[in-house]
C-alpha angles and dihedrals in degrees: 000000000000091000093060091050093051100037094084092041089051091051093049093046090052087050090049093050092049091045088054092048091048090051088052089051094049090046091053089052092052094046088052095047091115097039111115112237095010113148117207116238130206139164133235094241096196094049090046092051093049088051092044092051094047095245091123130025121262110248109254092020113142123236119248107229095174133038094243093060115117117227124195114255118270111251098058109130109220113222086234089067089071117095132208117235119234117231114254086212136006119269129197092227093048093236111150098197112124107192097202091054092044092049091047092048091047095052091045092049091048094053090048092047090053091045089054091049092050091049092047092047088048091052093049093048089052094051090048091050090047091052094051118100117244092248087062095055 
């Protein structure tokens, strides 16, 4: 019973953690916009979320052949899940940060992070209301 109540919260918390990680990556790209040779990084959010929630296997994860084998917890983002951004145009310093793309990604990710927070807050509020006794209403 408790698993059904927490499954959605677990999913949203994983999404929130991945959104924060993506925000960190985008911020790093923006901070290194003038660094010669810097290659921008990003993640495939949908793929990372599937890995974090255990819907797909984490690359490099070992197969458990016996019940006693210990597996790493789902939710670990493998460094191989990060992608390099391709440069929109060639630069003399070989920096692949496109500030327009990074600003747009930053804004989009910020809005989605806020939406996830609001959704999570609403779910917690609903659960709290459901647990109140009728006399507290």
